[in-house]
C-alpha positions as MATLAB code, in Angstrom:
seq = 'TSKSQHRYIASLDNMSTTRTRTLLVSAFAWLLAAPALVTGVALTNVGGVYLFVEVMTETGDIHDDAFVLDGSTTGGLADATVTISNLDAFVTAEPTSSEDRLTISAADVTDGVLTIAAGATVTVTANPRHRRQTTATVKKTLVVRITGSNGATGAISGTQSAAELSDSIFGTTGDAVNLRSQYLACSDGKLDFQPATSTDDPLIANGVVEVNIASDITGVSRTTLQNQAVAAAQVALNIPSLRAVYDHVMLCIPPGSASGWIAYAFVNSYLSVYNDRWCTYVSAQMHEMGHNLGLAHSGEGTAAYGDQTGFMGFSYSQDDQRMCFNNAKNFQLQWYTDRQATFVEFSSNADYRLIGVDAYATSTTATDVVVLKVQPDAGGLNYFVGFNSRVGINGATREAADQVTIQSKSAGFDLTYRTSALVAKLSAGGTYTIPGSGLTVEVLAIDTAFSPPHANIRVTSGPPPPPTFQPTSAPTAPPPPTAPPPPPSPPPPPVTGPSSVQCGQSVEYCINTASARWQPTLTTPTDGAYTVTLHTCGYTGTLSDTRIYSTCANDDNRNGCSALGLSTGTNPQYQSLCTTPQYSPGSTVTLNIGAWSTRTGCATLNVVCNRISTDSPTTSSPTASPTEFLSTTSPTTSPTTASPTASPTASPTTSSPTSGPTTSSLATGPTTSPTTSSPTS';
ca = [
     109.739   36.099   96.642;
     110.599   34.447   93.353;
     108.395   35.093   90.332;
     107.909   33.237   87.088;
     105.666   34.088   84.173;
     104.141   31.421   81.938;
     101.476   31.271   79.262;
      99.304   28.177   79.354;
      96.761   26.115   77.511;
      94.373   24.926   80.236;
      93.015   21.477   79.371;
      90.033   20.732   81.630;
      89.223   17.054   82.091;
      86.522   15.252   84.133;
      83.906   17.722   82.871;
      80.300   17.168   83.892;
      78.794   18.948   80.885;
      79.363   19.004   77.138;
      80.973   22.434   77.399;
      84.484   21.067   77.639;
      86.938   23.548   76.124;
      90.639   24.167   75.911;
      91.143   27.648   77.292;
      93.950   30.019   76.360;
      95.084   31.812   79.492;
      97.964   33.925   80.703;
      99.070   32.783   84.147;
     101.387   34.653   86.490;
     102.633   32.237   89.152;
     104.152   33.531   92.360;
     105.837   30.816   94.426;
     105.206   32.269   97.814;
     106.827   29.962  100.283;
     108.380   26.863   98.927;
     110.150   24.819   96.266;
     110.191   25.927   92.651;
     107.377   24.969   90.302;
     108.277   21.648   88.698;
     107.002   21.100   85.158;
     105.700   17.734   84.082;
     104.369   16.633   87.505;
     101.436   17.458   89.747;
     101.731   20.581   91.862;
     102.152   19.042   95.295;
     103.620   20.494   98.462;
     104.505   23.788   96.805;
     103.514   25.857   99.806;
     101.277   28.286   97.990;
     100.777   29.403   94.406;
      98.541   32.271   93.404;
      97.393   32.236   89.787;
      96.019   35.307   88.051;
      94.104   34.127   84.980;
      93.425   36.331   81.965;
      91.068   34.753   79.430;
      90.156   36.236   76.033;
      86.991   35.250   74.148;
      86.596   35.128   70.394;
      84.819   38.476   70.575;
      87.861   40.048   72.171;
      86.425   40.317   75.698;
      88.945   39.965   78.518;
      87.972   38.217   81.745;
      90.267   38.494   84.735;
      89.791   36.011   87.559;
      91.923   34.382   90.194;
      92.152   31.234   92.254;
      94.557   29.914   94.858;
      96.462   26.640   94.737;
      97.334   25.606   98.275;
      99.268   22.400   98.775;
      99.789   22.850  102.475;
      96.959   20.515  103.583;
      95.724   18.324  100.742;
      98.768   18.094   98.501;
      96.584   19.436   95.700;
      94.182   22.298   95.109;
      91.989   24.097   97.583;
      88.396   24.897   96.655;
      88.546   27.584   94.032;
      86.029   29.013   91.628;
      86.746   30.962   88.454;
      83.702   32.653   86.959;
      83.909   33.038   83.189;
      81.040   34.335   81.094;
      80.580   33.516   77.420;
      82.343   30.184   77.822;
      80.900   28.837   74.581;
      82.756   31.536   72.663;
      86.122   29.914   73.379;
      87.857   27.898   70.700;
      90.015   24.833   71.047;
      93.613   25.755   70.392;
      96.916   23.983   70.167;
      99.961   25.251   72.047;
     102.008   27.781   70.097;
     105.598   28.824   70.412;
     105.485   30.099   74.002;
     102.769   27.933   75.556;
     102.763   24.980   77.915;
      99.849   22.620   78.542;
      98.162   22.978   81.939;
      95.904   20.030   82.793;
      93.506   20.456   85.745;
      91.792   17.352   87.114;
      88.430   17.245   88.964;
      87.206   20.447   87.320;
      83.596   21.188   86.460;
      81.971   23.682   84.115;
      78.325   24.443   84.841;
      76.392   27.469   83.597;
      79.527   29.310   82.675;
      81.283   28.684   86.007;
      84.545   26.756   86.177;
      84.896   25.035   89.571;
      88.072   23.261   90.649;
      87.408   20.750   93.413;
      89.456   20.327   96.567;
      92.289   17.869   96.108;
      92.517   18.424   92.369;
      95.963   18.378   90.796;
      97.582   20.426   88.096;
     100.055   18.931   85.662;
     102.213   21.212   83.544;
     103.566   19.725   80.316;
     106.346   21.868   78.891;
     106.176   22.765   75.227;
     109.235   21.308   73.433;
     110.169   24.803   72.279;
     111.345   25.483   75.809;
     114.099   22.878   75.578;
     116.424   25.419   73.933;
     115.772   28.392   76.169;
     118.947   30.444   76.043;
     119.808   34.031   76.714;
     119.105   36.044   73.585;
     121.708   38.293   72.023;
     120.190   41.735   72.596;
     120.685   44.442   69.981;
     119.741   47.895   71.265;
     118.091   49.578   68.302;
     117.285   53.253   67.693;
     114.848   54.463   65.033;
     115.341   58.049   63.851;
     112.218   59.715   62.429;
     113.305   62.687   60.354;
     111.433   65.894   59.613;
     112.741   68.280   56.977;
     111.520   71.099   54.795;
     110.212   71.099   51.255;
     110.894   74.776   50.818;
     107.517   75.857   49.501;
     105.067   74.625   52.144;
     107.258   74.177   55.193;
     107.934   71.058   57.235;
     107.663   67.592   55.724;
     107.622   64.442   57.830;
     107.399   60.751   57.189;
     104.070   59.134   56.368;
     104.072   57.268   59.695;
     104.062   58.862   63.124;
     106.680   57.977   65.703;
     104.198   55.685   67.454;
     103.357   53.921   64.176;
     107.040   53.419   63.388;
     107.635   51.952   66.848;
     104.745   49.536   66.389;
     105.805   48.511   62.864;
     109.404   47.875   63.917;
     109.096   46.641   67.524;
     105.393   45.713   67.852;
     104.977   48.053   70.823;
     101.211   48.398   70.362;
     100.323   45.034   68.870;
     101.679   44.825   65.314;
     101.794   41.055   64.920;
     104.761   40.793   62.527;
     107.644   43.221   62.718;
     111.436   43.380   62.724;
     111.755   42.330   66.336;
     109.130   39.577   66.353;
     110.327   37.986   63.121;
     113.998   37.911   64.080;
     113.017   36.436   67.450;
     110.885   33.818   65.682;
     113.410   32.903   62.985;
     116.287   32.701   65.495;
     114.219   30.726   68.018;
     114.716   33.512   70.527;
     118.456   33.890   69.979;
     118.409   37.436   68.536;
     116.356   40.296   69.992;
     116.288   43.802   68.487;
     115.132   45.697   71.556;
     113.987   49.322   71.275;
     116.105   52.055   72.807;
     114.394   53.633   75.816;
     113.992   56.960   77.541;
     116.650   55.779   79.970;
     119.146   56.523   77.208;
     117.567   59.933   76.594;
     114.164   61.467   77.466;
     113.630   62.307   73.783;
     113.376   58.595   72.942;
     109.923   56.999   73.140;
     109.569   53.255   72.524;
     112.725   53.128   70.457;
     112.046   56.218   68.307;
     113.606   59.689   68.426;
     112.357   62.542   66.237;
     114.879   64.991   64.776;
     114.685   67.932   62.394;
     116.867   68.713   59.394;
     116.750   72.465   58.965;
     117.006   72.449   55.190;
     115.009   71.684   52.066;
     115.123   67.933   51.371;
     113.322   68.064   48.023;
     115.354   66.188   45.427;
     118.337   65.865   47.784;
     120.363   62.673   47.483;
     119.790   59.964   50.047;
     123.444   59.988   51.090;
     123.375   63.697   51.862;
     120.229   63.205   53.936;
     121.840   60.211   55.649;
     124.786   62.309   56.786;
     122.543   65.192   57.881;
     120.254   62.845   59.821;
     123.124   61.171   61.689;
     124.578   64.551   62.619;
     121.188   65.918   63.736;
     120.460   62.836   65.869;
     123.840   63.036   67.585;
     123.231   66.716   68.399;
     119.692   66.059   69.669;
     120.861   63.194   71.897;
     124.042   65.037   72.909;
     126.317   62.120   72.044;
     129.471   62.134   69.890;
     128.564   58.944   68.006;
     125.372   56.962   67.482;
     127.433   53.853   66.893;
     129.080   54.144   70.307;
     125.698   53.925   72.078;
     123.419   51.823   69.856;
     123.947   48.457   68.185;
     121.724   49.416   65.262;
     120.305   52.698   63.958;
     117.483   52.882   61.413;
     117.029   56.214   59.597;
     113.500   56.842   58.288;
     113.792   59.517   55.559;
     110.592   61.473   54.719;
     109.240   61.461   51.145;
     110.578   63.902   48.577;
     114.265   63.005   48.325;
     115.928   62.156   45.012;
     114.074   59.236   43.410;
     115.247   55.744   42.602;
     115.812   54.101   45.976;
     113.866   52.389   48.720;
     116.414   51.244   51.333;
     120.061   50.394   51.867;
     122.390   49.334   54.681;
     126.053   49.023   55.589;
     127.478   45.507   55.771;
     128.753   44.271   59.136;
     127.886   47.654   60.554;
     125.174   49.510   62.478;
     123.355   51.774   60.002;
     120.402   51.202   57.670;
     118.425   53.850   55.759;
     114.815   53.676   54.487;
     112.716   55.801   52.162;
     109.532   56.732   54.035;
     107.063   53.795   54.150;
     109.821   51.249   53.563;
     110.771   51.754   57.197;
     107.574   49.855   58.091;
     107.701   46.922   55.663;
     108.971   43.744   57.310;
     110.813   42.453   54.249;
     112.827   45.676   53.924;
     113.570   45.689   57.671;
     114.713   42.048   57.688;
     116.698   42.459   54.440;
     118.613   45.589   55.437;
     119.229   44.421   58.998;
     120.483   41.198   57.427;
     123.193   43.239   55.715;
     124.118   44.745   59.096;
     124.506   41.171   60.343;
     126.806   40.274   57.452;
     124.362   38.632   55.039;
     124.772   39.138   51.294;
     122.111   38.912   48.627;
     120.365   35.715   47.558;
     120.218   35.302   43.796;
     118.851   32.925   41.208;
     120.168   32.679   37.677;
     121.184   36.150   36.517;
     118.933   37.926   39.047;
     120.985   39.119   42.037;
     117.827   39.279   44.171;
     116.052   36.376   42.482;
     115.928   33.848   45.347;
     112.525   34.511   46.904;
     112.680   31.659   49.407;
     114.013   34.093   52.028;
     114.395   37.742   52.945;
     117.747   38.413   51.235;
     116.159   38.333   47.786;
     113.482   40.779   46.655;
     111.673   43.029   49.131;
     107.912   43.551   49.118;
     105.678   46.520   49.910;
     103.482   44.731   52.420;
     103.160   45.194   56.150;
     103.143   41.716   57.667;
     105.161   38.919   56.070;
     106.260   35.766   57.850;
     109.382   34.469   56.176;
     112.958   33.708   57.261;
     116.159   33.083   55.277;
     117.422   30.542   52.768;
     119.585   27.530   53.581;
     122.939   29.225   52.959;
     121.975   32.132   55.223;
     120.630   29.736   57.868;
     124.011   28.002   57.962;
     125.847   31.337   58.194;
     123.638   32.620   61.035;
     124.303   29.461   63.098;
     120.869   29.515   64.747;
     120.202   25.798   64.208;
     123.560   24.213   65.023;
     122.000   21.226   66.812;
     119.964   20.493   63.661;
     122.807   20.945   61.194;
     124.739   18.290   59.257;
     127.572   18.080   56.744;
     128.091   15.560   53.937;
     131.549   15.420   52.370;
     132.135   13.872   48.955;
     133.258   10.224   49.028;
     131.450    9.683   52.327;
     129.084    6.733   52.504;
     125.631    7.411   51.087;
     123.329    8.909   53.704;
     119.614    9.548   54.257;
     118.285   12.615   56.072;
     114.928   13.882   57.315;
     114.739   17.609   56.600;
     112.401   19.864   58.598;
     111.546   23.521   58.048;
     112.635   26.405   60.251;
     109.191   26.589   61.870;
     109.523   23.006   63.122;
     112.978   23.556   64.601;
     111.722   24.795   67.961;
     109.492   21.765   68.513;
     111.753   19.115   67.009;
     112.474   16.334   69.477;
     114.164   13.987   66.992;
     117.901   14.507   67.264;
     118.509   13.377   63.691;
     116.195   15.997   62.164;
     118.102   18.438   59.948;
     117.215   22.068   59.188;
     120.201   22.714   56.929;
     122.563   20.186   55.330;
     125.908   21.340   53.982;
     127.144   19.254   51.056;
     130.828   19.738   50.343;
     132.191   18.556   46.983;
     135.785   17.425   46.792;
     136.599   20.085   44.189;
     136.071   22.780   46.807;
     134.977   25.675   44.590;
     131.421   25.845   45.911;
     129.592   24.413   48.881;
     125.901   23.512   48.662;
     123.234   23.982   51.321;
     120.114   21.805   51.318;
     116.890   22.363   53.270;
     113.130   21.897   53.261;
     111.311   25.176   52.534;
     108.224   24.341   54.585;
     105.599   27.053   54.089;
     104.050   27.123   57.539;
     104.138   29.265   60.668;
     107.072   31.670   60.837;
     107.893   30.852   57.191;
     104.303   30.837   55.998;
     104.758   33.646   53.449;
     107.780   32.321   51.567;
     107.343   33.410   47.957;
     109.068   30.609   46.053;
     109.545   26.824   46.127;
     107.009   26.349   48.907;
     107.142   22.866   50.467;
     110.011   21.851   48.200;
     113.596   20.871   48.880;
     115.802   23.809   47.917;
     119.550   23.932   47.301;
     121.721   27.052   47.362;
     125.383   27.298   46.408;
     127.974   29.606   47.953;
     131.718   30.051   47.532;
     133.673   27.576   49.634;
     135.523   29.186   52.506;
     132.781   31.755   53.053;
     130.213   29.594   54.853;
     130.049   31.983   57.821;
     130.902   35.260   56.113;
     129.526   37.740   53.583;
     129.089   36.166   50.167;
     126.164   35.958   47.755;
     124.322   32.672   47.427;
     122.552   31.231   44.383;
     119.395   29.124   44.331;
     120.316   26.188   42.062;
     117.555   23.611   42.645;
     113.878   23.367   43.698;
     112.928   19.713   44.059;
     109.610   17.962   44.600;
     109.277   14.317   45.613;
     111.230   12.161   43.173;
     113.406   15.042   42.028;
     117.202   14.825   41.870;
     120.067   17.283   41.574;
     123.644   16.338   40.713;
     126.275   18.812   41.838;
     128.306   19.874   38.792;
     131.813   18.491   38.574;
     131.259   15.924   41.305;
     129.712   12.547   41.867;
     127.268   13.911   44.431;
     123.528   13.581   43.890;
     120.676   14.789   46.111;
     117.469   12.774   45.682;
     114.125   13.616   47.279;
     112.569   10.346   48.389;
     109.336   11.779   49.813;
     107.699   14.970   51.081;
     105.000   14.844   53.757;
     103.257   18.127   54.619;
     100.392   16.465   56.507;
     102.658   14.919   59.124;
     103.763   16.804   62.231;
     106.298   18.147   61.672;
     106.132   18.511   57.888;
     109.321   17.080   56.448;
     111.175   15.811   53.412;
     113.191   12.598   53.229;
     116.282   12.865   51.041;
     119.248   10.720   50.106;
     122.718   11.974   49.247;
     124.797    9.596   47.165;
     128.485    9.971   46.513;
     130.419    9.104   43.400;
     133.197    6.508   43.357;
     136.443    7.396   45.151;
     139.419    8.540   43.068;
     141.226    5.671   41.281;
     144.393    4.369   42.974;
     147.651    5.833   41.783;
     148.840    2.374   40.644;
     147.322   -0.991   39.777;
     148.823   -3.842   41.833;
     149.637   -7.084   39.998;
     150.792  -10.511   41.091;
     152.886  -11.085   37.972;
     156.622  -10.385   38.039;
     157.477   -6.978   36.750;
     160.546   -5.699   34.988;
     163.055   -3.865   37.101;
     162.237   -0.202   37.411;
     164.020    2.193   35.092;
     166.727    4.386   36.505;
     165.426    7.095   38.784;
     164.610   10.211   36.850;
     166.340   13.389   37.930;
     164.283   15.576   40.245;
     162.094   18.167   38.535;
     163.417   21.702   38.423;
     162.284   23.973   41.246;
     158.950   25.682   40.835;
     159.207   29.125   39.285;
     158.690   32.049   41.643;
     155.202   33.551   41.743;
     154.451   36.418   39.363;
     155.052   39.924   40.722;
     151.311   40.423   41.224;
     148.327   38.111   41.418;
     144.822   39.279   40.584;
     142.281   39.336   37.742;
     142.995   41.407   34.648;
     139.701   43.275   34.967;
     137.247   44.206   37.702;
     133.609   45.279   37.737;
     131.533   47.746   39.685;
     130.460   46.321   43.023;
     133.176   43.691   43.233;
     135.417   42.866   46.173;
     138.577   41.404   44.642;
     141.587   39.863   46.351;
     144.965   40.799   44.934;
     148.515   39.944   45.991;
     151.703   41.980   45.693;
     154.350   39.238   45.550;
     157.344   41.382   44.599;
     158.373   44.647   46.210;
     157.148   47.739   44.336;
     155.046   45.690   41.892;
     151.686   47.093   40.761;
     148.365   45.393   39.975;
     146.742   47.166   37.000;
     143.303   45.741   36.179;
     140.916   47.513   33.824;
     137.443   48.743   34.765;
     134.650   49.680   32.369;
     132.024   51.987   33.852;
     128.311   51.404   33.097;
     126.833   52.965   29.985;
     123.710   54.415   31.609;
     125.351   57.604   32.838;
     128.435   59.314   34.163;
     130.137   57.706   37.153;
     132.808   58.308   39.720;
     134.530   55.276   41.228;
     135.348   54.797   44.900;
     138.282   52.435   45.473;
     139.078   51.273   48.977;
     140.717   48.558   51.042;
     138.780   49.400   54.214;
     138.105   46.522   56.572;
     140.365   44.006   54.845;
     141.960   41.196   56.827;
     144.699   40.142   54.430;
     148.455   39.826   54.850;
     149.411   43.078   53.106;
     150.099   45.375   56.041;
     150.054   48.695   54.157;
     147.935   49.120   51.035;
     148.227   51.992   48.575;
     146.119   53.178   45.641;
     148.167   54.815   42.853;
     145.271   55.569   40.463;
     143.937   59.021   39.533;
     142.773   59.346   43.141;
     146.058   58.243   44.725;
     145.729   57.627   48.436;
     147.567   56.085   51.327;
     146.494   55.637   54.974;
     142.948   57.096   54.745;
     141.758   55.813   58.110;
     139.342   58.761   58.448;
     137.616   57.909   55.189;
     137.252   54.300   56.292;
     136.012   55.301   59.723;
     133.352   57.546   58.174;
     131.934   54.458   56.497;
     132.181   52.473   59.711;
     134.751   50.244   58.024;
     137.892   50.756   60.068;
     138.107   47.151   61.273;
     140.552   44.662   59.859;
     144.297   44.317   59.635;
     146.177   47.517   60.473;
     143.271   49.946   59.899;
     145.658   52.893   59.982;
     147.192   51.664   56.709;
     143.958   51.211   54.730;
     143.242   53.319   51.666;
     140.119   54.984   50.260;
     139.648   57.501   47.444;
     137.102   58.541   44.819;
     138.126   59.196   41.189;
     137.064   62.113   39.024;
     133.945   61.694   36.918;
     134.072   59.272   33.974;
     131.790   59.457   30.944;
     129.430   56.521   30.223;
     131.190   53.305   29.202;
     134.694   54.537   29.983;
     137.464   51.957   30.285;
     140.109   52.945   32.806;
     143.219   51.226   34.134;
     143.571   51.072   37.894;
     146.946   51.148   39.593;
     146.997   49.305   42.924;
     149.910   48.288   45.090;
     151.542   48.594   48.478;
     153.576   51.154   50.302;
     157.326   50.976   49.750;
     158.563   47.357   49.679;
     155.615   45.736   51.456;
     154.234   42.468   50.036;
     151.160   40.374   50.752;
     147.473   40.087   49.860;
     144.526   42.429   50.440;
     141.022   43.059   49.126;
     140.118   45.937   46.815;
     136.490   47.114   46.836;
     135.160   48.797   43.694;
     132.133   51.061   44.195;
     130.653   52.878   41.197;
     128.687   56.033   41.969;
     126.234   57.197   39.313;
     126.137   60.951   38.834;
     122.522   62.106   39.105;
     121.098   63.973   36.127;
     118.469   65.843   38.136;
     120.317   66.962   41.261;
     123.926   67.399   42.326;
     125.513   64.382   44.010;
     128.507   64.348   46.277;
     131.238   61.813   45.641;
     132.148   61.727   49.303;
     133.085   58.164   50.254;
     130.850   58.364   53.300;
     127.849   58.508   51.020;
     128.777   56.073   48.268;
     126.638   52.936   48.427;
     127.622   49.838   46.545;
     124.061   49.368   45.377;
     120.468   50.130   46.082;
     117.094   48.683   45.290;
     114.698   49.818   42.616;
     110.950   49.870   42.749;
     110.225   47.695   39.763;
     106.948   46.024   38.973;
     107.339   42.253   38.549;
     105.554   42.385   35.212;
     108.499   44.213   33.680;
     111.977   43.059   32.928;
     114.311   43.259   35.934;
     116.436   45.706   33.950;
     113.640   48.246   33.328;
     113.144   50.032   36.588;
     110.327   52.366   37.436;
     110.645   55.058   40.113;
     107.182   54.343   41.440;
     106.458   52.068   44.360;
     105.638   48.513   43.450;
     102.324   46.758   44.129;
     101.818   44.930   47.404;
     101.952   41.426   46.030;
     104.962   41.864   43.826;
     108.726   42.018   44.269;
     109.794   45.590   44.720;
     113.410   45.191   43.868;
     115.150   44.036   40.754;
     118.562   42.984   39.612;
     120.171   43.498   36.218;
     120.561   40.615   33.852;
     123.673   41.957   32.193;
     126.118   42.198   35.047;
     126.736   44.356   38.076;
     126.116   48.095   37.987;
     125.232   50.677   40.561;
     122.746   52.695   38.559;
     120.218   54.460   40.703;
     117.522   52.205   39.288;
     119.353   48.881   39.338;
     120.723   46.532   41.915;
     124.363   45.943   42.469;
     127.147   43.438   42.467;
     126.982   39.847   41.420;
     129.936   39.265   43.693;
     129.773   40.273   47.305;
     131.660   43.086   49.019;
     133.485   42.011   52.144;
     133.367   45.454   53.741;
     130.698   47.648   55.204;
     129.821   49.461   52.010;
     126.114   50.291   52.006;
     124.051   47.744   50.154;
     120.360   47.503   49.520;
];
């Protein structure tokens, strides 16, 4: 027996009373003896189909009834009666993301009884969302609920129970908007964070395992608790590594740890960590899991988290929030490739109809565009254009609603970790000219009343480069004698790289001459004492064996990289990681970076500044050194004045400094993006 499950809108025509309604039903169709159910045509000669109908009224009542479709004699429906009370309580509804339209002919509703006559036919009209049904990428996800001690009064657990965490993250008991549902919605079913099950271990219930840390957690740093929680979970589940079993692990730390953080995650890795209630807020879940997927922050102006059109900007202390990602992130995630376009400078001028992410699943116009990449000839930055339609799965976007938005991102990093910047928010009639190019984006019209809502734009290109010579029909003088060839180009300098670096940066450097050293300066932040973690973990450059010669000289620290989950890249056994001694506030130090022996090539150095806590001891272990973490700052204050209290529901809960990248415990991190799995918030 083959089985298929569908959810339908039942549209009843030929009604004999005024009680015609469109009924929302869940139908389980078992094809008992014949050909498969064919959508878009009448159900004829199907052998036998048994429909179980579940109907919900506005008052929440559930009515279960059944009828039989039998095409063996009439080619249509047998006599069947479905008795439904309270029929007038139903509301007319339009199909949503997972619904088809089921039209039943020759049906009658009298005194609350739906009767389907013999010989009636059923026509199933597939919702356009089903045209892209593909197998989702499944990410098995484990949530670890931690219980510790506060010393004085005994055990201390998170604010939410295990069942509440499961519901808030996976929607197991009806939470409408959660990590799983929103990623499924934004990806159009391409990415599914499924909860771990008791099949993995009997201790796991609906994706959540509870573990105890047998020590006082009061005032303890988040990184220490992170390491203790991972170790405790591995012992409880009797496995050597969480990462070896689960695609993603979310640690929910109980209240009482050292203040100044709400959540952080490791980039291109498996682990994210949340401070108590932040484990349940959708924006924090989507943001931190975005880092696991390789997404960097979304900024605007000097605010590293300032782009509030999507989840990689600020996070918010509210339970249910329907929003997706900005245009640059949408291009990187590659969820909408059949509604993607690219405009290259000096192409012919072109018009586009932009639709929002909510309309993607129902778009039947092949020329509709969700994200347009505009590529200037200069090549320094690429620009990503889209329509930020505030409806449906993106109905809670916090900025530039129903406007055309443009984000910039470093060229060459379209599909990899790099921060983006919101550079334009355009209404109808607005224009934006890309700096240093002849490219202009013009919004011709925006229509939010049409289905789907859309924006019409035009991209115009500047004139092509002038020819290298001007032809002439007049005789010209004979050319002068050929000039001697230019001298050969000088060899490259011994090292290539900037003269200074900043906290939170990922900087490419090249050792061009054997035994040469790159010696940039670094000034630590002035808000406290810092240690500095330097590492080349995860790099994919051409330098096969990196070495750090600074005050924390190191070579081949594969264990340190592995502890951070960063041992991927070129020759991981030759990657370096070390943490310097403590520096006083505002110290300027000279780094000393190179390669082993006579090796040459290019690699990436990651600079992570670790603020030394003034109220509790902090380890400088590289396994616990995040590149950044979020503050809980009220939006009415300057982004640089952070408050350790939780932010109000309707306001951004994270902030970014206006004066450059730091990793203070109350400020956000780098203005340039790390390329490794350093934890980021």
